[in-house]
C-alpha positions as CSV (number, residue, x, y, z in Angstrom):
1,M,-10.3,23.5,-36.0
2,N,-13.0,24.9,-33.9
3,R,-11.2,28.5,-33.5
4,I,-10.1,29.0,-37.5
5,D,-13.3,28.0,-39.6
6,A,-15.4,28.9,-36.3
7,S,-17.2,25.4,-36.5
8,E,-18.0,22.8,-34.1
9,H,-16.1,19.6,-35.2
10,Y,-16.0,18.1,-32.0
11,D,-17.4,19.0,-28.2
12,E,-15.2,20.4,-25.8
13,S,-17.5,20.3,-22.6
14,G,-16.0,16.6,-21.9
15,F,-12.3,18.4,-22.0
16,T,-13.3,20.7,-19.5
17,S,-15.1,18.7,-17.0
18,Q,-12.9,15.8,-17.1
19,T,-11.5,14.9,-13.1
20,P,-8.2,14.5,-12.4
21,S,-6.8,11.0,-11.5
22,L,-3.8,11.1,-8.8
23,L,-1.8,7.9,-8.7
24,T,0.7,7.1,-6.3
25,V,3.2,4.2,-6.9
26,I,4.4,2.3,-4.3
27,I,7.5,-0.1,-5.1
28,D,8.5,-2.8,-2.5
29,T,12.5,-2.2,-2.7
30,N,13.9,-4.9,-0.7
31,P,16.8,-6.0,-2.0
32,R,16.3,-9.7,-0.4
33,A,13.1,-10.3,-2.5
34,W,14.4,-8.6,-5.5
35,A,17.3,-11.1,-5.5
36,A,15.0,-14.0,-4.8
37,I,13.5,-13.2,-8.2
38,H,16.3,-11.9,-10.2
39,D,16.7,-14.3,-12.2
40,L,12.9,-14.4,-13.4
41,L,12.1,-10.4,-13.6
42,P,15.4,-7.4,-12.7
43,I,15.1,-4.6,-11.0
44,S,15.9,-2.6,-13.9
45,K,13.4,-4.1,-16.1
46,A,10.6,-4.2,-13.5
47,I,11.4,0.2,-13.2
48,A,11.7,0.5,-16.6
49,N,8.0,-1.7,-16.9
50,I,6.6,0.7,-14.3
51,L,7.6,4.2,-16.1
52,V,5.8,3.0,-19.5
53,F,3.1,2.6,-17.3
54,I,3.2,5.4,-15.3
55,N,4.0,7.5,-19.3
56,A,0.1,6.1,-20.2
57,H,-1.3,7.0,-17.1
58,L,-0.1,10.7,-17.4
59,A,-0.9,10.3,-21.6
60,Y,-4.6,9.2,-20.1
61,G,-5.5,12.7,-19.1
62,N,-3.3,16.2,-19.4
63,D,-4.6,17.4,-15.5
64,N,-3.3,13.2,-14.3
65,Q,-1.1,13.4,-12.0
66,V,1.3,11.1,-10.5
67,A,3.1,10.0,-7.4
68,V,6.2,7.4,-6.7
69,L,7.8,5.9,-3.1
70,A,10.0,3.0,-2.4
71,A,9.1,1.0,0.5
72,H,12.2,0.0,1.6
73,T,13.8,-2.2,4.7
74,N,13.8,0.5,7.1
75,R,12.0,3.0,5.4
76,A,10.1,5.2,3.4
77,V,11.3,8.0,0.8
78,W,10.0,9.6,-1.8
79,L,11.3,9.0,-5.5
80,Y,8.7,11.1,-6.6
81,P,8.1,14.5,-6.2
82,T,11.8,14.3,-4.5
83,S,11.4,15.2,-1.2
84,P,12.8,18.8,-0.2
85,N,14.3,17.5,3.1
86,P,16.1,13.8,1.7
87,D,17.3,11.5,4.5
88,I,21.1,12.1,3.5
89,P,23.3,10.4,6.4
90,P,25.6,13.4,8.7
91,G,29.0,13.2,7.5
92,P,31.9,15.5,8.9
93,S,30.6,17.4,6.2
94,R,27.6,19.3,7.5
95,R,27.4,21.8,9.2
96,R,24.9,23.8,11.0
97,H,23.5,26.3,9.2
98,G,24.9,30.1,10.2
99,S,28.1,28.3,11.4
100,D,31.5,29.2,9.5
101,V,33.6,26.7,7.2
102,E,37.3,27.1,7.2
103,M,37.8,27.9,3.6
104,T,41.1,25.8,3.0
105,G,40.4,24.4,0.1
106,V,40.2,20.7,1.6
107,V,37.3,19.0,2.2
108,D,36.6,16.2,4.6
109,G,40.2,15.3,4.7
110,H,40.8,15.2,0.2
111,P,42.1,18.9,-1.6
112,H,39.1,20.5,-3.2
113,P,38.6,19.3,-6.8
114,H,38.9,23.1,-7.9
115,P,43.0,24.8,-7.5
116,P,43.3,28.3,-5.2
117,L,42.3,31.3,-7.3
118,H,45.8,32.5,-9.7
119,P,46.0,36.0,-10.3
120,R,46.6,34.9,-13.6
121,H,43.4,32.7,-14.0
122,P,40.9,34.8,-11.6
123,R,38.1,31.6,-12.7
124,P,38.5,27.8,-12.1
125,P,37.9,26.1,-15.1
126,R,34.4,24.4,-15.1
127,P,34.5,20.8,-15.1
128,R,32.9,18.8,-17.4
129,E,29.3,18.8,-17.1
130,E,27.2,15.4,-17.5
131,P,24.6,15.1,-19.9
132,Q,21.6,14.7,-18.1
133,L,19.2,11.7,-17.9
134,G,16.3,11.7,-20.1
135,T,17.2,14.8,-22.3
136,S,16.5,13.3,-25.2
137,A,14.5,15.2,-28.0
138,N,12.5,12.4,-29.2
139,K,10.9,11.9,-25.4
140,Y,8.1,14.2,-23.9
141,P,9.7,16.4,-21.6
142,H,7.3,15.4,-18.4
143,F,8.4,11.6,-18.5
144,A,11.7,12.4,-19.0
145,K,11.3,14.7,-15.8
146,I,10.1,11.6,-14.1
147,E,12.1,8.8,-15.2
148,S,15.1,10.8,-13.8
149,S,13.9,12.0,-11.1
150,I,12.9,8.1,-10.0
151,L,16.0,6.7,-11.3
152,A,17.9,9.2,-9.1
153,S,16.2,8.9,-6.2
154,L,16.4,5.2,-6.8
155,R,20.4,4.6,-7.0
156,A,20.7,6.7,-4.4
157,L,18.9,4.9,-2.1
158,I,20.8,2.5,-3.1
159,D,24.0,3.4,-2.2
160,T,23.1,3.9,1.1
161,T,22.2,1.3,2.0
162,T,23.9,-0.9,4.4
163,P,24.3,-5.0,5.3
164,S,22.8,-4.5,8.5
165,D,19.9,-2.9,6.4
166,L,19.1,-5.8,5.2
167,D,15.7,-7.0,6.7
168,P,13.0,-9.4,5.7
169,T,10.7,-7.2,6.4
170,T,9.5,-4.0,4.5
171,L,7.9,-0.7,5.5
172,I,4.8,-1.0,3.8
173,S,2.7,0.5,6.3
174,G,5.0,3.9,6.7
175,A,4.7,4.6,3.1
176,L,0.7,4.1,2.9
177,S,0.6,6.6,5.3
178,M,2.9,8.7,3.7
179,A,1.1,8.3,0.5
180,L,-2.0,8.7,2.1
181,A,-0.7,12.0,3.6
182,H,0.2,13.6,-0.2
183,I,-3.2,12.4,-1.4
184,H,-5.1,15.1,1.0
185,K,-2.7,17.7,0.3
186,T,-3.2,17.4,-3.5
187,A,-7.2,17.3,-2.9
188,L,-6.8,20.3,-0.8
189,A,-5.1,22.2,-3.3
190,F,-8.3,21.3,-5.9
191,E,-11.0,22.3,-3.7
192,P,-12.5,25.2,-5.2
193,P,-12.2,28.2,-2.2
194,K,-15.0,28.9,0.0
195,T,-16.8,32.5,0.3
196,S,-19.7,33.9,1.8
197,A,-21.7,37.1,1.1
198,D,-21.1,37.8,4.6
199,P,-17.8,40.0,4.1
200,A,-17.6,39.4,8.0
201,N,-17.5,35.6,7.8
202,P,-16.2,34.6,4.9
203,T,-15.8,30.6,5.4
204,T,-19.0,29.3,4.7
205,A,-20.2,26.3,6.9
206,P,-20.4,22.9,5.2
207,S,-22.9,21.8,3.5
208,A,-25.1,18.7,4.0
209,T,-25.0,17.7,1.0
210,P,-21.8,15.8,-0.2
211,A,-19.9,17.3,-3.1
212,A,-18.2,16.2,-6.1
213,P,-15.0,14.7,-5.9
214,T,-12.2,17.3,-6.6
215,I,-9.1,14.1,-7.9
216,H,-9.1,10.4,-8.5
217,A,-6.7,9.3,-6.2
218,R,-5.5,5.7,-5.7
219,I,-2.6,3.2,-4.6
220,L,-0.7,0.8,-6.3
221,V,1.5,-1.1,-4.2
222,V,4.1,-3.7,-6.4
223,S,5.0,-5.8,-3.6
224,V,7.6,-8.7,-3.7
225,S,7.9,-9.7,-0.3
226,Q,5.7,-11.2,2.3
227,S,3.5,-9.3,5.1
228,A,5.5,-8.8,8.3
229,P,3.5,-9.5,11.1
230,A,4.8,-6.7,13.3
231,Q,3.3,-3.7,10.5
232,Y,0.1,-5.7,11.1
233,I,-1.1,-3.0,13.4
234,P,0.0,-0.2,11.6
235,T,-0.6,-1.1,8.0
236,M,-4.2,-1.6,8.9
237,N,-5.0,1.6,10.4
238,A,-3.5,3.5,6.9
239,V,-5.9,0.8,5.2
240,F,-8.8,1.9,7.6
241,A,-7.8,5.6,6.7
242,A,-8.0,5.1,3.2
243,S,-11.1,3.2,3.0
244,H,-13.0,5.9,4.8
245,A,-11.2,8.6,2.3
246,R,-12.4,6.5,-0.3
247,I,-9.4,6.1,-1.6
248,P,-8.9,2.3,-3.4
249,V,-5.4,0.4,-2.7
250,D,-5.0,-2.3,-5.4
251,T,-1.5,-4.7,-5.3
252,L,0.3,-6.6,-7.6
253,A,2.2,-9.4,-6.3
254,L,5.4,-10.1,-7.9
255,Y,6.1,-12.7,-5.2
256,D,4.4,-14.9,-3.0
257,G,0.7,-13.7,-1.5
258,P,0.9,-10.6,1.0
259,T,-1.8,-11.3,2.9
260,F,-2.2,-7.6,4.5
261,L,-2.1,-6.4,1.2
262,Q,-4.6,-8.5,-0.1
263,Q,-7.0,-7.5,2.6
264,A,-6.2,-4.1,2.2
265,A,-7.8,-4.6,-1.6
266,F,-11.0,-5.9,-0.3
267,I,-11.5,-3.6,2.1
268,T,-10.5,-0.2,0.3
269,G,-12.4,-1.8,-3.0
270,G,-9.2,-1.9,-4.6
271,V,-7.9,-4.8,-7.0
272,F,-5.5,-7.5,-6.2
273,L,-3.2,-9.8,-8.6
274,S,-0.8,-11.7,-8.1
275,A,1.8,-12.8,-10.9
276,A,4.2,-15.1,-8.8
277,A,3.0,-17.3,-11.8
278,N,4.6,-15.1,-15.0
279,P,6.7,-12.0,-13.1
280,R,7.9,-11.2,-16.7
281,G,4.6,-10.8,-17.5
282,L,5.0,-7.0,-15.3
283,L,3.7,-4.5,-18.4
284,S,1.1,-6.7,-18.8
285,Y,-0.5,-6.6,-15.6
286,L,-0.2,-3.1,-15.1
287,M,-1.5,-1.9,-18.2
288,F,-5.3,-4.2,-18.1
289,G,-5.4,-4.9,-14.7
290,F,-4.4,-0.6,-13.4
291,L,-4.5,1.7,-15.8
292,A,-7.8,2.9,-15.2
293,D,-8.8,4.6,-12.4
294,D,-11.7,3.8,-9.9
295,D,-14.4,6.3,-12.1
296,A,-13.4,4.3,-15.3
297,R,-13.9,1.3,-13.4
298,Q,-17.4,0.9,-12.9
299,A,-18.3,0.4,-16.7
300,L,-15.2,-2.8,-16.8
301,V,-15.3,-5.8,-15.1
302,T,-12.4,-5.9,-12.8
303,P,-10.8,-8.5,-11.5
304,T,-11.8,-10.3,-8.4
305,Q,-10.6,-12.1,-5.5
306,H,-12.0,-15.9,-5.5
307,A,-10.7,-16.5,-1.7
308,V,-9.1,-13.8,0.5
309,D,-6.9,-14.2,3.5
310,F,-8.7,-12.9,6.4
311,R,-5.9,-14.5,9.1
312,A,-4.9,-11.6,11.7
313,A,-1.7,-10.9,13.6
314,C,-1.8,-11.1,17.3
315,F,-0.6,-8.3,19.6
316,C,0.8,-9.7,22.5
317,H,3.4,-12.1,19.8
318,R,3.2,-10.9,16.8
319,N,2.0,-14.0,14.8
320,V,-0.6,-14.3,12.5
321,V,-3.4,-17.0,14.4
322,D,-6.8,-18.2,12.8
323,Q,-8.3,-17.9,16.0
324,G,-7.6,-15.7,19.3
325,F,-9.4,-14.0,22.1
326,V,-10.6,-10.3,20.9
327,C,-11.1,-7.8,23.4
328,S,-14.3,-6.2,23.6
329,I,-13.4,-2.7,24.4
330,C,-10.1,-2.1,21.8
331,L,-10.9,-4.5,19.7
332,S,-7.5,-6.1,20.4
333,I,-6.3,-9.5,19.4
334,F,-4.2,-12.2,21.4
335,C,-3.2,-15.7,20.3
336,A,-3.9,-16.8,24.3
337,V,-5.2,-15.4,27.8
338,P,-3.0,-12.9,28.7
339,D,-1.4,-12.7,32.1
340,N,-4.7,-12.0,35.0
341,A,-7.3,-11.9,32.1
342,E,-6.1,-8.6,31.6
343,C,-5.4,-6.5,28.0
344,L,-2.5,-5.2,27.7
345,T,-3.6,-2.3,25.2
346,C,-6.8,-0.8,27.2
347,G,-6.6,-2.7,30.6
348,T,-10.4,-4.1,30.3
349,K,-10.6,-7.4,32.5
350,L,-11.7,-10.0,29.8
351,A,-14.5,-11.9,30.9
352,L,-14.1,-15.3,29.9
353,G,-16.7,-17.1,31.5
354,N,-16.3,-21.1,32.0
355,Y,-13.5,-21.0,29.7
356,G,-10.9,-23.8,30.5
357,A,-13.0,-25.4,32.5
358,K,-13.5,-29.2,32.1
359,P,-16.9,-29.9,30.5
360,A,-19.1,-32.3,33.4
361,V,-20.1,-35.3,31.3
362,V,-23.7,-36.4,31.7
363,P,-24.6,-40.2,31.2
364,R,-27.5,-40.7,28.7
365,K,-30.7,-41.9,29.3
366,K,-31.5,-45.9,28.1
367,K,-35.1,-45.4,26.3
368,K,-37.3,-48.1,26.2
369,R,-39.3,-49.0,23.4
370,K,-43.3,-49.2,23.7
371,R,-45.0,-52.1,22.6
372,V,-47.0,-52.9,19.4
373,N,-50.0,-55.1,19.5
374,G,-49.0,-56.6,22.8
375,V,-45.9,-58.2,21.7
376,A,-42.4,-56.8,22.6
377,G,-39.6,-56.0,20.6
378,R,-36.3,-57.5,20.6
379,E,-34.7,-56.7,24.1
380,E,-37.7,-58.5,26.4
381,T,-38.0,-61.2,23.4
382,G,-35.1,-61.9,20.8
383,S,-37.9,-61.9,17.8
384,A,-39.9,-59.6,16.2
385,A,-42.9,-62.1,16.7
386,G,-44.0,-64.8,19.7
387,T,-43.0,-68.8,18.9
388,P,-46.1,-70.3,17.4
389,A,-47.9,-73.0,19.2
390,P,-47.9,-76.4,18.0
391,A,-51.2,-77.1,15.9
């Protein structure tokens, strides 16, 4: 309207100065965990609710972006955007690049679906193309592209899962590391070019004043499994890296309480919500608790944790402990004193002092009561006052 009648109906400065927001969603795809809550919330309905939440985030701003990862039992996989080098198990039909393949019309011991060319039929009949998912005219193309990519990648991940992969633990630490790398790469793309007036030195030195953030990034973990003690060290490394980069890690627990992710939300300033009591309300938790980004949360009252489980896992047996021994050099935690009192991580000799020695028993001294007005107490006479004499 401003360009039609040359009038100012609304201020466009707010749209041009909007900082893009990057939402990275990590979905816990542990088959055993989803089987435990299948009666309450199947994974198909959970993915549908997450897609609605992703569409709402993208509709919140024109420059908003999204990335989705799957934290599986033994690996972390990109669901959107798709990885250029997908992890496909090698088969006999895969050859090295540059090697010759014999054109026999047989692939992996089975006849090729296309018959050999015939002089009368120079071109084989084209196979019937299946309609692509999400090509409806009533759906926004960008939403349809994301939905198609997520469902196709998730279906491929489930198809390649074997019974030997059914492990109770989930590789959350690997997904967090991949999310941080993607956020850093995206932030570099939004940074303005560093130029200088000196042609001999085209790059400028970093300024002392901190620059405004070029993108608001955050990580959302949808967890359905417990925290594995073996994943404590890599998970905490990723959490401290996110805290240093000022990237909040939000967590929505659908089943039980992941201890390490609860600590991650507290350390990075994120939001932790537990939907174990009502997993069917997944969409409500997502829309009301996690739709606002870090900038918008400054004007809102976000959910807080009334209690945080700060227990850690020991470095020797990977057990979650309440009390332990901490190395003063590398801060390694042990549930018991290591052999020869040496740190298993850095080899430092631990100074235990008098730990393990029996305490010395000191006998208690008896105190004598003082006389008051020349009258002894009960310890000497048995009564508080003297015996009166007969008149």
